[in-house]
C-alpha positions as CSV (number, residue, x, y, z in Angstrom):
1,X,15.3,18.6,10.4
2,X,14.3,15.1,11.8
3,X,17.5,14.5,14.0
4,X,17.9,11.1,12.5
5,X,21.6,11.6,12.9
6,X,21.5,11.7,16.7
7,X,21.4,8.9,19.2
8,X,18.0,7.3,19.1
9,X,17.2,7.9,22.7
10,X,18.1,11.6,22.3
11,X,15.8,12.0,19.3
12,X,13.1,10.2,21.3
13,X,13.4,12.7,24.1
14,X,13.2,15.6,21.6
15,X,10.3,14.0,19.7
16,X,8.3,13.6,23.0
17,X,9.0,17.2,23.9
18,X,7.8,18.4,20.5
19,X,4.8,16.1,20.3
20,X,3.7,17.1,23.8
21,X,4.0,20.8,23.0
22,X,2.1,20.3,19.7
23,X,-0.7,18.5,21.4
24,X,-0.9,21.3,24.0
25,X,-1.4,23.9,21.3
26,X,-4.0,21.8,19.6
27,X,-5.9,21.3,22.9
28,X,-6.2,25.1,23.2
29,X,-7.3,25.6,19.6
30,X,-8.9,22.3,18.5
31,X,-10.9,23.9,15.7
32,X,-7.9,25.6,14.1
33,X,-5.0,23.1,14.3
34,X,-4.2,19.5,13.5
35,X,-0.8,17.9,14.4
36,X,1.6,15.4,12.8
37,X,3.9,13.6,15.2
38,X,7.6,13.3,14.8
39,X,9.4,10.1,15.7
40,X,13.0,8.7,16.1
41,X,12.9,6.6,12.9
42,X,16.6,5.7,13.1
43,X,15.2,3.2,15.7
44,X,12.0,1.9,14.1
45,X,11.0,0.1,17.3
46,X,11.2,3.4,19.4
47,X,9.5,5.2,16.6
48,X,6.6,2.7,16.7
49,X,6.2,3.1,20.4
50,X,6.2,6.9,20.2
51,X,3.7,6.8,17.4
52,X,1.4,4.6,19.6
53,X,1.6,7.2,22.3
54,X,1.0,10.1,19.9
55,X,-2.1,8.6,18.4
56,X,-3.5,6.9,21.5
57,X,-2.7,9.4,24.2
58,X,-2.1,12.7,22.5
59,X,-4.7,12.3,19.8
60,X,-2.4,13.3,16.9
61,X,-3.9,11.8,13.7
62,X,-0.7,11.6,11.5
63,X,3.0,11.5,11.5
64,X,5.7,13.2,9.4
65,X,8.9,11.4,8.3
66,X,11.9,12.2,6.1
67,X,12.5,11.0,2.5
68,X,15.2,8.8,3.8
69,X,16.6,7.8,7.2
70,X,20.4,8.3,7.1
71,X,21.6,5.5,4.8
72,X,18.2,3.9,4.5
73,X,15.7,4.5,1.7
74,X,12.1,4.1,2.6
75,X,12.0,0.5,1.3
76,X,14.4,-0.6,4.1
77,X,13.0,-3.7,5.8
78,X,14.1,-2.5,9.2
79,X,11.4,0.2,8.9
80,X,8.7,-2.4,8.7
81,X,7.8,-2.3,12.5
82,X,7.1,1.4,12.1
83,X,5.0,0.9,8.9
84,X,3.1,-1.9,10.5
85,X,2.2,0.3,13.5
86,X,1.1,3.2,11.3
87,X,-1.1,0.8,9.3
88,X,-2.6,-0.8,12.4
89,X,-3.3,2.7,13.9
90,X,-4.7,3.9,10.5
91,X,-2.2,6.8,10.9
92,X,-1.4,8.6,7.6
93,X,2.3,9.2,6.9
94,X,3.4,12.5,5.4
95,X,6.8,12.4,3.8
96,X,9.0,15.5,3.4
97,X,12.4,15.7,1.6
98,X,15.5,16.5,3.6
99,X,19.3,16.1,3.8
100,X,19.8,17.0,0.1
101,X,23.3,17.1,-1.4
102,X,24.6,20.6,-0.7
103,X,28.3,20.5,-1.6
104,X,30.2,20.7,-4.9
105,X,28.0,21.5,-7.9
106,X,25.0,21.9,-5.7
107,X,26.5,24.6,-3.6
108,X,25.3,27.6,-5.7
109,X,22.0,29.0,-6.8
110,X,19.9,27.4,-3.9
111,X,20.0,24.2,-6.0
112,X,19.5,21.8,-3.0
113,X,16.1,23.4,-2.5
114,X,15.1,24.0,-6.1
115,X,16.4,20.7,-7.6
116,X,17.5,18.5,-4.7
117,X,14.2,18.4,-2.9
118,X,12.1,17.2,-5.9
119,X,14.8,14.6,-6.5
120,X,14.7,13.4,-2.9
121,X,10.9,13.0,-3.0
122,X,11.1,11.1,-6.3
123,X,13.7,8.8,-4.9
124,X,11.5,8.2,-1.9
125,X,8.4,7.3,-4.1
126,X,10.5,5.0,-6.3
127,X,11.9,3.2,-3.2
128,X,8.4,2.7,-1.8
129,X,7.2,1.3,-5.2
130,X,10.2,-0.8,-6.2
131,X,10.7,-2.1,-2.7
132,X,7.1,-3.3,-2.4
133,X,6.3,-1.3,0.8
134,X,2.6,-1.0,-0.2
135,X,2.5,-4.8,-1.0
136,X,3.6,-5.5,2.5
137,X,1.3,-2.8,4.0
138,X,-1.6,-2.4,1.6
139,X,-3.6,-0.1,4.0
140,X,-0.7,2.2,4.7
141,X,-1.6,5.8,3.7
142,X,1.2,8.0,2.3
143,X,1.3,11.7,1.3
144,X,4.4,13.2,-0.4
145,X,5.3,16.8,-0.2
146,X,5.7,19.3,-3.0
147,X,3.4,17.7,-5.5
148,X,5.3,14.4,-5.3
149,X,8.5,16.1,-6.5
150,X,9.5,15.2,-10.0
151,X,7.7,11.8,-9.9
152,X,4.5,12.8,-11.9
153,X,6.8,14.2,-14.7
154,X,9.2,11.3,-14.8
155,X,6.7,8.5,-14.4
156,X,7.0,7.6,-18.1
157,X,10.7,7.2,-17.8
158,X,10.4,5.3,-14.6
159,X,7.8,3.0,-16.0
160,X,9.8,2.4,-19.2
161,X,12.9,1.6,-17.2
162,X,10.9,-0.9,-15.1
163,X,9.7,-2.6,-18.3
164,X,13.0,-2.8,-20.2
165,X,15.3,-3.5,-17.2
166,X,13.3,-5.6,-14.8
167,X,16.6,-7.2,-13.7
168,X,17.5,-3.8,-12.1
169,X,14.1,-2.3,-11.2
170,X,11.8,-5.3,-10.6
171,X,14.0,-7.2,-8.2
172,X,11.7,-6.9,-5.2
173,X,8.3,-6.0,-6.7
174,X,7.0,-7.0,-10.1
175,X,4.0,-4.6,-10.1
176,X,4.5,-1.7,-12.6
177,X,4.8,1.8,-11.1
178,X,1.7,3.2,-12.8
179,X,-0.5,0.8,-10.9
180,X,0.3,2.7,-7.7
181,X,-1.0,6.1,-8.9
182,X,-4.3,5.7,-7.0
183,X,-2.6,4.4,-3.9
184,X,-0.3,7.3,-3.5
185,X,-1.4,10.9,-2.7
186,X,0.5,12.3,-5.7
187,X,-2.1,13.2,-8.4
188,X,-5.8,13.4,-9.1
189,X,-8.7,15.6,-8.1
190,X,-9.1,13.9,-4.7
191,X,-5.4,13.7,-3.9
192,X,-3.9,17.2,-4.2
193,X,-3.5,19.0,-0.9
194,X,-2.6,22.7,-0.3
195,X,0.7,23.1,1.6
196,X,1.6,26.5,2.9
197,X,5.3,25.8,3.6
198,X,5.0,28.4,6.3
199,X,7.2,30.2,7.3
200,X,9.7,29.5,4.5
201,X,10.0,31.6,1.4
202,X,9.2,28.9,-1.2
203,X,5.6,28.8,0.0
204,X,3.0,31.3,-1.2
205,X,3.1,34.7,0.4
206,X,-0.7,34.3,1.0
207,X,-1.3,30.5,1.2
208,X,-4.1,29.4,-1.0
209,X,-4.4,32.6,-3.1
210,X,-3.3,30.9,-6.3
211,X,-6.1,28.4,-5.9
212,X,-8.7,30.9,-4.8
213,X,-7.9,33.2,-7.7
214,X,-7.8,30.5,-10.4
215,X,-10.3,30.9,-13.2
216,X,-9.8,27.2,-14.3
217,X,-10.8,25.5,-11.1
218,X,-14.4,25.2,-10.1
219,X,-15.7,25.6,-6.5
220,X,-15.7,21.9,-5.8
221,X,-12.0,21.5,-6.9
222,X,-11.0,24.6,-4.8
223,X,-12.7,23.3,-1.7
224,X,-11.2,19.9,-2.0
225,X,-7.7,21.2,-2.6
226,X,-7.9,23.9,0.1
227,X,-9.0,21.5,2.9
228,X,-11.4,18.7,2.2
229,X,-8.8,16.4,0.7
230,X,-6.6,16.9,3.7
231,X,-9.4,16.2,6.1
232,X,-10.2,13.0,4.2
233,X,-6.5,11.9,4.2
234,X,-6.4,12.5,8.0
235,X,-9.7,10.8,8.7
236,X,-11.2,14.0,10.2
237,X,-14.6,15.7,9.8
238,X,-15.3,19.2,8.5
239,X,-17.8,19.9,11.2
240,X,-15.0,19.8,13.8
241,X,-13.1,22.7,12.4
242,X,-13.6,26.4,11.4
243,X,-14.2,26.6,7.7
């Protein structure tokens, strides 16, 4: 999905091709599309340089990365040059799970996508929190796919583990996990964004219909979830798009 397994220079070439094409489509339909860059994060320095080009030259307002980079979780210090660049550019980072376990017990019933993806995202969030990424980069904006995986539902367990086994969980950051809830786009009225997952089958057949048809959500909540929260996350204005 992200080609992190390839030689960094090869992934850079592919990233530049994809980013250039994406920017060309947006240039044709600027009121319809917004782009997220892709970068060769197996080389954080190359990724940082490509991100500068994407934001400064191509005008892409965000970047998408994987839930891990080969053997690195997202707290890996080698990723700091990339995080620093994203923070300096005020470039939001969207994190999508990938490279789930697919063999053995996970080989049946589509389990990698049904169970593995939420686990990947939860691991990524815990790595960011326990590894102190947001302490090192307090202005870094992150958004996690699929409702933050299983994190909102296992937060109590994660928090309790942090408290009772700080020797295992609090080795790099002594701030409790719950203190990050308003710093991560994972819950709350202003922090939930519609994702279509197009063209894959796990997304809604008609994106947004569940929200539009809801009898429990008022107009304000629907408008935020369907688009306004995404624009706010990306630092964009509603007037610049078809609504």
